[in-house]
KETI-856654 format. One record per residue (C-alpha): x, y, z. Coordinates in steps of 0.5 Angstrom, whole numbers. Example, Ala and Ser with C-alpha at 12.3 -4.5 7.8 and 13.67 -1.06 7.14 Angstrom:
REM KETI-856654
+-------+-------+-------+
|     x |     y |     z |
+-------+-------+-------+
|    25 |    -9 |    16 |
|    27 |    -2 |    14 |
+-------+-------+-------+
//
This chain:
REM KETI-856654
+-------+-------+-------+
|     x |     y |     z |
+-------+-------+-------+
|    43 |    -4 |    56 |
|    39 |   -10 |    59 |
|    42 |   -17 |    58 |
|    35 |   -20 |    56 |
|    38 |   -26 |    54 |
|    41 |   -27 |    61 |
|    34 |   -26 |    64 |
|    31 |   -31 |    59 |
|    36 |   -36 |    61 |
|    35 |   -35 |    69 |
|    27 |   -37 |    67 |
|    29 |   -43 |    62 |
|    27 |   -49 |    66 |
|    20 |   -45 |    68 |
|    19 |   -44 |    60 |
|    20 |   -51 |    58 |
|    16 |   -54 |    64 |
|    10 |   -49 |    62 |
|    11 |   -51 |    55 |
|    11 |   -59 |    56 |
|     5 |   -59 |    61 |
|     1 |   -55 |    56 |
|     3 |   -59 |    51 |
|     1 |   -65 |    55 |
|    -6 |   -62 |    56 |
|    -9 |   -59 |    50 |
|   -16 |   -56 |    50 |
|   -20 |   -54 |    44 |
|   -23 |   -47 |    42 |
|   -27 |   -44 |    48 |
|   -27 |   -50 |    52 |
|   -20 |   -48 |    56 |
|   -22 |   -49 |    63 |
|   -15 |   -53 |    65 |
|   -11 |   -48 |    61 |
|   -14 |   -42 |    64 |
|   -13 |   -45 |    71 |
|    -6 |   -46 |    70 |
|    -4 |   -40 |    67 |
|    -8 |   -36 |    72 |
|    -4 |   -40 |    77 |
|     3 |   -39 |    74 |
|     1 |   -31 |    73 |
|    -1 |   -31 |    81 |
|     5 |   -34 |    83 |
|    10 |   -29 |    80 |
|     6 |   -23 |    83 |
|     1 |   -21 |    78 |
|    -7 |   -20 |    79 |
|   -10 |   -24 |    73 |
|   -17 |   -23 |    71 |
|   -21 |   -27 |    66 |
|   -24 |   -24 |    60 |
|   -30 |   -26 |    56 |
|   -30 |   -33 |    54 |
|   -24 |   -36 |    57 |
|   -19 |   -31 |    56 |
|   -14 |   -29 |    61 |
|   -11 |   -22 |    62 |
|    -6 |   -18 |    67 |
|    -3 |   -11 |    67 |
|     5 |   -10 |    69 |
|     8 |    -4 |    70 |
|     7 |     2 |    75 |
|     9 |     8 |    71 |
|     5 |    12 |    67 |
|     6 |    12 |    60 |
|     4 |     8 |    54 |
|     0 |     1 |    54 |
|     2 |    -4 |    49 |
|    -2 |   -11 |    49 |
|     2 |   -17 |    48 |
|    -2 |   -23 |    45 |
|    -1 |   -31 |    46 |
|    -6 |   -36 |    44 |
|    -8 |   -42 |    48 |
|   -12 |   -47 |    44 |
|   -10 |   -53 |    40 |
|   -13 |   -57 |    34 |
|   -18 |   -63 |    34 |
|   -13 |   -68 |    32 |
|    -8 |   -74 |    35 |
|    -1 |   -72 |    36 |
|     4 |   -77 |    33 |
|    11 |   -74 |    34 |
|    14 |   -79 |    38 |
|    16 |   -74 |    43 |
|    17 |   -76 |    51 |
|    12 |   -71 |    53 |
|     7 |   -72 |    47 |
|     0 |   -72 |    48 |
|    -4 |   -78 |    49 |
|   -11 |   -76 |    47 |
|   -14 |   -78 |    41 |
|   -18 |   -71 |    40 |
|   -13 |   -65 |    41 |
|    -6 |   -64 |    40 |
|    -2 |   -57 |    40 |
|     0 |   -58 |    33 |
|     0 |   -51 |    31 |
|     5 |   -49 |    37 |
|     0 |   -45 |    41 |
|     3 |   -48 |    47 |
|     9 |   -45 |    46 |
|     6 |   -38 |    45 |
|     3 |   -39 |    52 |
|     9 |   -41 |    55 |
|    13 |   -36 |    52 |
|     9 |   -30 |    54 |
|     9 |   -33 |    61 |
|    16 |   -33 |    61 |
|    16 |   -26 |    59 |
|    11 |   -24 |    64 |
|    16 |   -26 |    69 |
|    22 |   -22 |    66 |
|    17 |   -16 |    66 |
|    15 |   -17 |    73 |
|    23 |   -17 |    75 |
|    23 |   -10 |    71 |
|    17 |    -7 |    73 |
|    19 |    -2 |    77 |
|    23 |     1 |    71 |
|    18 |    -1 |    66 |
|    17 |     6 |    62 |
|     9 |     4 |    61 |
|     5 |    -1 |    62 |
|     5 |    -8 |    59 |
|    -2 |   -12 |    58 |
|    -2 |   -19 |    57 |
|    -7 |   -23 |    53 |
|    -8 |   -30 |    53 |
|   -13 |   -32 |    48 |
|   -18 |   -38 |    47 |
|   -21 |   -40 |    40 |
|   -16 |   -38 |    35 |
|   -16 |   -44 |    31 |
|   -24 |   -43 |    30 |
|   -23 |   -36 |    28 |
|   -27 |   -33 |    34 |
|   -23 |   -32 |    40 |
|   -20 |   -25 |    39 |
|   -26 |   -22 |    37 |
|   -29 |   -24 |    43 |
|   -23 |   -21 |    47 |
|   -24 |   -15 |    43 |
|   -32 |   -15 |    44 |
|   -31 |   -16 |    52 |
|   -26 |   -10 |    52 |
|   -19 |   -12 |    52 |
|   -17 |    -6 |    49 |
|   -19 |    -2 |    54 |
|   -18 |    -1 |    62 |
|   -12 |     1 |    61 |
|   -13 |     3 |    54 |
|    -8 |     0 |    49 |
|    -4 |     4 |    45 |
|    -1 |    -1 |    41 |
|    -1 |    -9 |    40 |
|     3 |   -15 |    37 |
|     3 |   -22 |    37 |
|     8 |   -28 |    35 |
|     7 |   -34 |    32 |
|    12 |   -40 |    32 |
|    14 |   -43 |    25 |
|    16 |   -50 |    24 |
|    18 |   -49 |    17 |
|    23 |   -43 |    18 |
|    30 |   -44 |    21 |
|    31 |   -45 |    28 |
|    32 |   -38 |    33 |
|    30 |   -34 |    27 |
|    25 |   -28 |    27 |
|    21 |   -25 |    21 |
|    17 |   -19 |    20 |
|    15 |   -14 |    16 |
|    10 |    -8 |    15 |
|     3 |    -8 |    11 |
|    -1 |   -14 |    10 |
|     2 |   -20 |    12 |
|    -3 |   -25 |    12 |
|    -9 |   -26 |     8 |
|   -16 |   -25 |    11 |
|   -21 |   -31 |    11 |
|   -28 |   -31 |    10 |
|   -33 |   -37 |    10 |
|   -39 |   -36 |     6 |
|   -46 |   -40 |     5 |
|   -50 |   -38 |    -1 |
|   -57 |   -42 |     0 |
|   -61 |   -42 |    -6 |
|   -69 |   -42 |    -6 |
|   -73 |   -45 |   -12 |
|   -79 |   -49 |   -13 |
|   -79 |   -56 |   -13 |
|   -83 |   -61 |   -17 |
|   -82 |   -67 |   -21 |
|   -76 |   -68 |   -26 |
|   -81 |   -69 |   -32 |
|   -84 |   -62 |   -32 |
|   -79 |   -58 |   -30 |
|   -83 |   -52 |   -33 |
|   -87 |   -52 |   -27 |
|   -81 |   -51 |   -22 |
|   -76 |   -46 |   -21 |
|   -69 |   -50 |   -21 |
|   -64 |   -48 |   -15 |
|   -59 |   -53 |   -18 |
|   -59 |   -49 |   -25 |
|   -59 |   -42 |   -21 |
|   -53 |   -45 |   -16 |
|   -49 |   -47 |   -23 |
|   -50 |   -40 |   -26 |
|   -48 |   -37 |   -19 |
|   -41 |   -40 |   -19 |
|   -40 |   -39 |   -26 |
|   -42 |   -31 |   -25 |
|   -37 |   -31 |   -19 |
|   -31 |   -33 |   -23 |
|   -31 |   -26 |   -27 |
|   -30 |   -22 |   -20 |
|   -23 |   -25 |   -20 |
|   -22 |   -24 |   -28 |
|   -25 |   -18 |   -29 |
|   -26 |   -14 |   -23 |
|   -20 |   -15 |   -18 |
|   -14 |   -11 |   -20 |
|    -9 |   -16 |   -23 |
|    -4 |   -14 |   -18 |
|    -8 |   -16 |   -13 |
|    -8 |   -23 |   -10 |
|   -15 |   -26 |    -9 |
|   -18 |   -32 |    -8 |
|   -26 |   -34 |    -9 |
|   -27 |   -41 |    -9 |
|   -33 |   -46 |    -8 |
|   -31 |   -53 |    -4 |
|   -38 |   -55 |    -3 |
|   -45 |   -56 |    -7 |
|   -51 |   -60 |    -4 |
|   -58 |   -60 |    -7 |
|   -63 |   -66 |    -8 |
|   -63 |   -73 |    -7 |
|   -66 |   -76 |   -13 |
|   -65 |   -76 |   -20 |
|   -72 |   -75 |   -22 |
|   -74 |   -69 |   -17 |
|   -72 |   -62 |   -17 |
|   -71 |   -60 |   -10 |
|   -73 |   -53 |    -6 |
|   -66 |   -51 |    -5 |
|   -59 |   -51 |    -6 |
|   -53 |   -50 |    -2 |
|   -46 |   -47 |    -4 |
|   -40 |   -46 |     1 |
|   -34 |   -42 |    -1 |
|   -28 |   -38 |     2 |
|   -25 |   -31 |     0 |
|   -17 |   -30 |     1 |
|   -14 |   -24 |     0 |
|    -8 |   -19 |     3 |
|   -12 |   -13 |     1 |
|   -18 |   -11 |     6 |
|   -21 |    -6 |     1 |
|   -21 |   -12 |    -4 |
|   -24 |   -16 |     1 |
|   -30 |   -11 |     2 |
|   -31 |   -11 |    -6 |
|   -31 |   -18 |    -7 |
|   -36 |   -19 |    -1 |
|   -41 |   -14 |    -4 |
|   -40 |   -17 |   -11 |
|   -42 |   -24 |    -8 |
|   -48 |   -21 |    -5 |
|   -50 |   -18 |   -11 |
|   -49 |   -23 |   -16 |
|   -52 |   -29 |   -12 |
|   -58 |   -25 |   -11 |
|   -59 |   -22 |   -18 |
|   -57 |   -29 |   -21 |
|   -63 |   -32 |   -17 |
|   -68 |   -27 |   -19 |
|   -66 |   -27 |   -26 |
|   -69 |   -35 |   -26 |
|   -75 |   -33 |   -21 |
|   -71 |   -36 |   -15 |
|   -68 |   -32 |    -9 |
|   -61 |   -33 |    -5 |
|   -59 |   -31 |     1 |
|   -51 |   -30 |     3 |
|   -49 |   -32 |    10 |
|   -42 |   -32 |    13 |
|   -40 |   -37 |    18 |
|   -33 |   -33 |    19 |
|   -31 |   -26 |    17 |
|   -23 |   -25 |    19 |
|   -19 |   -19 |    16 |
|   -12 |   -19 |    13 |
|    -7 |   -18 |    19 |
|    -4 |   -11 |    17 |
|     2 |    -9 |    21 |
|     4 |    -1 |    23 |
|    10 |     1 |    20 |
|    12 |     6 |    26 |
|    10 |     0 |    32 |
|    14 |    -5 |    27 |
|    20 |     0 |    27 |
|    20 |     1 |    35 |
|    19 |    -6 |    37 |
|    24 |    -9 |    31 |
|    30 |    -4 |    32 |
|    30 |    -6 |    40 |
|    30 |   -13 |    38 |
|    35 |   -13 |    33 |
|    40 |   -10 |    38 |
|    40 |   -17 |    42 |
|    40 |   -21 |    36 |
|    45 |   -24 |    31 |
|    42 |   -20 |    25 |
|    44 |   -26 |    20 |
|    38 |   -29 |    24 |
|    33 |   -23 |    23 |
|    29 |   -22 |    16 |
|    25 |   -15 |    17 |
|    23 |   -15 |     9 |
|    16 |   -15 |     7 |
|    13 |   -21 |     9 |
|     6 |   -24 |     6 |
|     4 |   -31 |     8 |
|    -2 |   -35 |     5 |
|    -5 |   -36 |    12 |
|   -10 |   -33 |    16 |
|   -10 |   -30 |    23 |
|   -15 |   -27 |    28 |
|   -10 |   -22 |    31 |
|   -13 |   -18 |    25 |
|   -19 |   -16 |    30 |
|   -14 |   -13 |    34 |
|   -10 |   -10 |    28 |
|   -16 |    -7 |    25 |
|   -17 |    -3 |    32 |
|   -10 |    -1 |    34 |
|    -3 |     0 |    31 |
|     0 |    -7 |    31 |
|     6 |   -11 |    29 |
|     7 |   -19 |    28 |
|    13 |   -23 |    29 |
|    14 |   -30 |    26 |
|    19 |   -34 |    30 |
|    23 |   -40 |    26 |
|    23 |   -47 |    30 |
|    25 |   -52 |    25 |
|    29 |   -57 |    28 |
|    36 |   -58 |    25 |
|    35 |   -65 |    24 |
|    29 |   -69 |    21 |
|    24 |   -68 |    16 |
|    21 |   -60 |    15 |
|    14 |   -60 |    17 |
|     9 |   -55 |    17 |
|     4 |   -53 |    22 |
|    -2 |   -58 |    23 |
|     2 |   -64 |    22 |
|     1 |   -69 |    27 |
|     8 |   -71 |    27 |
|    11 |   -64 |    28 |
|    16 |   -62 |    32 |
|    18 |   -55 |    34 |
|    25 |   -53 |    37 |
|    25 |   -52 |    44 |
|    31 |   -47 |    44 |
|    27 |   -43 |    39 |
|    22 |   -41 |    45 |
|    28 |   -37 |    48 |
|    28 |   -33 |    42 |
|    20 |   -32 |    42 |
|    21 |   -29 |    49 |
|    26 |   -24 |    47 |
|    22 |   -22 |    42 |
|    16 |   -21 |    47 |
|    21 |   -17 |    52 |
|    25 |   -13 |    48 |
|    20 |   -11 |    43 |
|    15 |    -9 |    48 |
|    21 |    -5 |    52 |
|    23 |    -2 |    45 |
|    16 |     1 |    44 |
|    15 |     4 |    51 |
|    21 |     7 |    52 |
|    20 |    12 |    47 |
|    15 |    16 |    51 |
|     8 |    17 |    52 |
|     9 |    24 |    48 |
|    10 |    21 |    41 |
|     4 |    20 |    38 |
|     3 |    14 |    33 |
+-------+-------+-------+
//
């Protein structure tokens, strides 16, 4: 049995070097010029032939034998905030910081790539790497899919990872089925007829319509969604008018949907349009529903999870592995891939042994760097576990 941990130790200095460079040079969304340059240079130096894909994505394929192809994804973008970790390699920018841990994901997949290159002659298939932009704004994975990341070579399965500051260091957590909620951000624009507040009968009041839409939509959860299902439908913004004695032409509502069940998600989206439009029409106005973000829940495939997870377990202390059903209330744009190919997803615990336990996106967050080696192990062992089953097995 291959000693993956020995190989990881061999490249530990590169793992830390890459992570700290990326940590000190965060970039946002699709604006990843320096990050893309760095990743391509590292891949080229280890003998890969990286290619840019879509809007600031990077991909490379490792493996010389025929067989299955598995896609491994790491996201690269940071958050628009200032870091306050106090680390000696902390970013000094006021406008961007890796407080979600995507710098570690990129560094872990780069190290995994070094190991795959070392094992390339014996890999029983192909590993396709994806270094993805713009996960934090929810559009990066969709852009990669639309630009063909799942083709040439065609991807048979995929998985991603996310480092987690709130779980014990060097632990691995995963499960099957829906593991994260979808995220849909919507805007409802209500059109009425403005006029003087003293003669409301000559107007069509969009504020009144908007209020009724909000109230009517509250019955979707309480009367139309199975009580066993988790679903959130709420509003965070309502804007209309500028004067107390004038009825405006429009009112604008903004809200979001979260659910683990993609069928429930579709049901709620359908009812938002129906209820908004019909409520507005009842009062003589109109309503238009638009989505600024549409992201399904991440669904993990039982067989891919079994093949990858079983191989990972062979190289870990089983007390540090939790393979029970996992449901977390965050959203992940990896769903654009998991909707299209059988997928798995792993969480890597990286809570420091000392200090305050903080969640992602906190400006003071610190990830345990030793835990990155566990993340590399998950990438390498999981991929090999899937590929070595042979192309004859159909998933």
